[in-house]
C-alpha positions in Angstrom: 8.4 -14.6 -16.1 10.5 -11.9 -15.7 11.7 -10.5 -12.2 12.2 -6.8 -11.7 13.5 -5.0 -8.3 11.5 -2.2 -7.3 12.9 0.3 -4.7 10.2 1.6 -2.3 10.5 4.4 -0.1 8.0 5.2 2.9 7.8 1.7 4.5 8.2 2.1 8.0 7.2 -1.6 9.5 6.0 -4.9 8.7 2.4 -3.6 8.3 3.7 -1.6 5.1 5.4 -4.7 3.9 2.2 -6.4 3.9 0.3 -3.7 2.2 3.0 -3.3 -0.7 2.8 -7.2 -1.2 -1.0 -7.1 -1.4 -1.2 -4.4 -3.8 1.3 -6.0 -5.9 -0.1 -9.4 -5.5 -3.7 -8.0 -6.5 -2.3 -7.3 -10.0 -2.8 -10.2 -12.6 0.3 -12.5 -13.7 2.3 -12.0 -10.6 4.6 -14.8 -9.4 6.9 -14.6 -6.5 7.2 -11.4 -4.6 9.7 -10.5 -1.9 9.5 -7.1 -0.2 12.4 -6.2 2.1 11.9 -3.3 4.7 15.6 -3.5 5.5 16.6 -2.8 1.8 13.7 -0.5 0.9 12.8 -2.9 -1.9 10.9 -5.7 -3.5 11.6 -8.4 -6.0 8.7 -9.0 -8.1 8.3 -11.9 -10.8 5.8 -11.0 -13.2 4.3 -12.3 -16.5 4.3 -10.8 -19.9 0.9 -9.7 -19.5 1.9 -6.9 -16.9 4.6 -4.2 -17.5 6.9 -2.7 -14.8 4.8 0.7 -14.9 1.7 -1.4 -13.8 3.8 -2.7 -10.6 5.0 0.8 -9.8 1.5 2.1 -10.3 0.0 -0.5 -7.9 2.8 0.6 -5.2 2.2 4.2 -5.6 -1.4 3.9 -5.3 -0.8 2.0 -1.9 0.6 5.2 -0.7 4.4 4.6 -1.5 7.0 6.0 -3.8 8.5 3.4 -6.3 11.2 3.2 -8.8 12.9 0.6 -11.0 
């Protein structure tokens, strides 16, 4: 599995953290996820069947801005 760090803007509280984590976890081939409100980023372990763009799209679809 590969790990990427995604910068996320727009998270304001723990509810936002849960929303982002759930959006990522709903994708296939996702391993460990760590979302940090303080850092404004998420560390995502993913398999080869999903691309970083898929992860970014899931976060954007959840209502946040995301970049790798």
